[in-house]
N, C-alpha and C positions, 0 to 999 in steps of 0.2 A: 504494500500500500504506500502511496506517495502523498505527502502532506506538505502544504505551503504554510510557513509561519511568517507573519509580518506584524508590525505594531507601530504605535506612535505616529499615526497619520497626521494628527493635528490639523485637520482640514479647517480652512478659514484663517489660519495663522498668518500674521504679518511679521515682517522683519522691520522693526521700528514702525514706520508708516507705509512700508513698501509691500504691496500685495504679492502673494505667492500663488494666487489661484491658478494662473495659466500654467505654472510649473506643476502644480498639484494635479491638474487635469492630465498632463502628459505622463506623470509618473504613475498615476492610477491606471492609465491605459497600459503602461508598461507592465505593471504587476498582473493585470488581467492576461496580457499576452504570455507572460512567463508561466502562469497557471495553466493556460491552454497548451503551450508548447511542451511543458513538462508532463502534461496529462495527469495532473494531481487529482487525487480522490477527495481531498478534504482541505479546507482553508481555515486557519486559526488567526484571529486578529486580537492581539493581547493588549487592548486598551488605549486610551487617549485617541479616540476616534476623531473627536473634534478638539479645537483648542480652547473653547470656552463653553460655559453652561448654556449660553444662548448664541449658537453659531448663526452665521448669515444664511439667508435663503439659498445662495449659491453653494455654500459649503454643504448644506443638508442635501441639496439636489445631487451634488457630486457623490456624496456618500451612498445614497440609495441606488443611484445608477451603477456605481461600481460594484456594490454588493450583488445586485441583480445579475450583472454580467459574470461575476465570479461564480454565482450559484447555478448558472446555465439552466434557468427555469426549473429549479428543483432537482436537477440531476446530481449536483455536487453540493454537499452540505457546507455552509459557511457559518462559523461560530465566532461572534464578536462580543467581547466583554468590555465593561466600562473601566476607564482609568480615572486618575485623580483630576483630570481636566474635564471629565464628562459629567453631565447631569444624569444620574441613574434613572430618573423618571423619564427623561427624554429618550434614553436608550431603550427602555422597556416599552414605551408607549406604542410603537408600531409593531410589536412582536407578533400578535395574532395574524396580522396581514403579512408580515415578513415570512412567517413560517410557510405560507402558501407558495413562496418562491424558494424555499429551502434555506432560509436565513434564520439563524437562532441568535437572538439578541439578549444579553444578560447584563443588566445594569447593577444589580445588587449582589453582594456576597451571600453565599449559602442559598441562592435561588433554586427553586424547583421548576424544572421545565416539563410541562405536561406532555406526555407521549403523543406522537402523531405519526402519520405515514404518508409518504409521497411516492411517486413512481420511482425515484432514484434511491431512496433510503427511508428508514424508519427509526424512531427512537423506541428501543425495546425495554429500557429500564431508566428510571429517574428517581433521584433522591436529592436532599438538600446538598447543593454543591457538587452534584454528580449527574452525568447522563451517559447512556450507552447507545451507540449508533450501530445499525446494521445496514451496510450498503447493498444495493440490489445485486451486484455482480460479485459479491464476496461472501464467504461463509464465516469470515473472521469478524467478531465484534470489536468495535473501537470504544474504549472506556475513557471518558474525559472527566478529570477532577478539575473543577473551575472555581476560581475565587476572584471576582471582580474587586476593584480597589475598595478597601475598607478604611474609612477614617475612624477616629476614636468613637464617635457616636454610633456608627454602623457596627463597629466591633462589639460594643456593649449590647446592641440590639440583636445581632445575629449570632454572636458567639458567647454572650454572657461574660465578656472579657473584663477583668479588673485591671486597672492601669498598673497595679502592683505586679501583675504578671506580664512577662515579655510577650510581644506579638509572636516571636519565634515559637514559644511554647504552645500558644493557642492554636496556631496554624498547624504545627506538627501533630498535635493531638487530633485535630479535625481531619487532616489529610490521611493520617495513619488509620483512623477509624473507617474512612471510606475505602481505602486501599485493601484493608483486611477483608472487608465485607464483599467487595465487588471485583477487585483487580487480580484475577488469577492468571496463570501462565497461558491460558487458552485464547487470550485476546491481546490487542494492542492497547497499552496503558499510557495515557498522556496526562500532563497537567498544564493548565493555562492560567496565568495570573498576572496581575499588574502590581508590582511592589519593588522595593529596594532589597536586593539579595546579594550576598557575597559568600565566599568560601569561609568555612569555619577555620579560625586561626590566621586568616589573612590580615596582615597589619596595614596594608595599603587600602584605603577606602576608595571605591570607585566614585568619580566625580559626577554629580548630577549636573546636567547642562545649564548654561546661563539662560535665564528666562523661564526655566522649568520650575513649577511649584514643587518645593522640596517635600519629600514624604519621609525622609530619614531625619528624625529629630531626637538625638540621644540614643543610647543603647537599647532602650525599650522598644524602638521601632526597627531594630536590625533583625533581618531574617537570614538564616544561614542555609546553604544548600543541603546540609545534612538533615534538615527538617523534612526533606522530600522522601517519601517512603521508598524502599528498595524496589517495590513492584513497578514504579514509574520508569518508563524507558526513555522518555524525552519530556523536558519541561520547557514550555514556551512562555517567555516573560516579556513584559513591556515596562517601560519607564525610562531606562537609560538609552541614550540615542546612538551609542556606538555598538557595533557587533561585538559580542563577547560571550564566551562560554565560561560561566562561573562554576560549572560542575566538572565532570571528567569526560574523557572520550567514551568511556563505557556508559556513563549516565549523564548525558549532556543537559545542561541547564543554561539556556541560551537567550540572550537579548539579541533580537534579530536586527535592531537598529531602526531609526526613523527613515522614511523614504527620501527625505531631503535634509540638508544641513539647515537647522533652524536658528542657530546663533553662531557668533564668530568664535566661540569656544570649540565649535565643531569644524572650523575651517580646515580644509584639507582632508577631511574624512571621506572615505568611500562608503556609500550606503548599500545595503543588501536586503534580500529576502532569504530565508532559510528553507531549503528543500530537504525533507526527511524521507528516508525509505525505511519502513518498519514492517516487521512481522512478529508474531507471538514468540515470546520467550527467547528473543535474540537481541543482541546489541544493535541499536539503530545505526544506520549510516546517514550522515547529514552533510550537506554542502551549502555554501553561500553563493548566491548569484548576485553580481554587482548590478546596481541600478544606474542607468546612464543619463537619465533626464534630470533637469534641474540645473540652475546656474551655480557654479562653484562659488563658495564664500572664501575671500582672500583678504588677509591683513598685509598691507604694504606700507613701507616707510621710505620717504625720499627726503633729500636735503636740497633738491633742485627742482624748480617748477617745470622746466622744460622736460627733464627726464620723467617726471611724474605724468605729464600730459602725453608724452610719447608712449609710455607703458599703458596708460588708460586707452589710448587709441588702438593699441594692438591687442587688447584684452577686453573686447566689448561684451562678451557673454559671461560676465562675472558680476558678483555683488561684492562691493569693496568697502573695507574700513581703511581709510587712507590717512596716514600721519605725515604731515609736512613739517620737517624740522628746519628752522631758518634762524638767521641772526635777528630778524625783525618780524613783527606781526604781518600776517598775510594782508595784502591790500585788496580792495574790492575787485579790482580788475583781475587779480590772480585767482580769487575765488570764482569769478565768472568764467574765466578760461577753463578752470578745472571742471566745473559742473557742466559746461557746454561740451566737453570732450567725452562724457560718459554718462549714461542714464541710470547706472546702478551704484552710484556712490551713496552708501547708507550713512556713513559717518565720516566727516572731514575733521581731523584733529590737528589744529595748528600747535606746534610745539616750538617755543623760543629757546634757543641754546642758552645755557647758563653762562652768563658773562659776569657773574658776581665775583669781584676780586676776593682772593683768599682771605685777606685781612680787611674785611669790610668794616667801615667805621659806622657805628650806630650814633645817630644824631638825635638830639632832643626834639620832640614835636612841639612846634610853635602853633598853638591853637588860635592865635590871633590872626593867622592867615585866612584868606577867604576860602570857600569850599573848593573851588577849582584848583587852587594851589595845594591844598591839603590832599586832594585826590591825586595830583601829580606826584607828590611825595610818597603817598601810599603805593601807587602803581610802580614807582621806581624801586621801592623797597621789596616788592614781590617779584620783580622781573629783571633782576640783574642790573639795576641802576639804569635801565633803559627808559627813556621818556615815552609817554603814550603818543601814538601818532594822531594825525588830525581827525581820522575817522572815529577813533575811540573818544577823543575829546568832544567831537560833535554829538556822539551818542550820550556821553555823560551830561552834556548841556541839555539834550532833549529830555533825559530823565529828570533832571533838576527842574526843568520848566513845565513838566507835565503835572 
């Protein structure tokens, strides 16, 4: 059996105020093409389907159109769980209609999916946090332990969790109970969840991406890969945006990565989907397929305007965080030239070289000076004894007179 694992779509997400919708349309199309070319039997989407609780109409439309294409009109089951960016009610709301298309939406942890049957597959067993699928052309059942993102309130509601107990302990007990009851060696046993997980004993913590709502706050929120029951052959995770196996080759626990780079902390990352080949009571084989769509995010630094503009003209299909280091502040005409040369400059960071003499003399502030002179003195003290240019003084005067 072949399974595609993806996560962290963040549909509707912007980079600062720059829309990524066109890129998201292309990369969603690419994921559908990979699923078809690889002839996968099942698709798992491990949370953060949208970027906000109230996504745009365009983001919602893209989401449902993509799921429908992945599900192939009910021939191929698609299971999508909620992440920490998702509204669980929004994820759950269309579930009865989605099931008619072969799409199973799970917004809350410990959810019970009512059994149903389509031409391509049927749900043969279901329990809190668990479902079993039987595909039309296979005698092998697929067992899925599922845990959508659980904040503190949901933990208490669904697991009776005391904050005195670690999340790791709560989930380990829940998953083990399910695995012992349902996950024998005669089926394919999978886990899908949206959380922060690391290897037990690992001293280096994995970084949560810039702009990502953190879900690891203190040791009580840490979940370790040894909490996953031994019956589970592959764990499909979401939340961290880089591809990473925090389990072992024999028991993979995989973050499949986001489909696009969503912050400059991800600059240079290649994005993937994970393709799993599984059979009962065997070590799964899994591989990553690189996604090619989306504009690369690049951090660049220059100390010359001409060199910066030349590079920008040669790298139009990028989104850029650009730092210009110079002896003086950027002039208006320099800014205009830079922005006219490229439509994907997200941040322009002017940096004045430090010309502060080593033995700077600290002078007493004369408060009898007028406000403009005091501003000049302050500016010089913060900028290597450099006088503010005419544009900065004009701006100061505008602020003072408003």
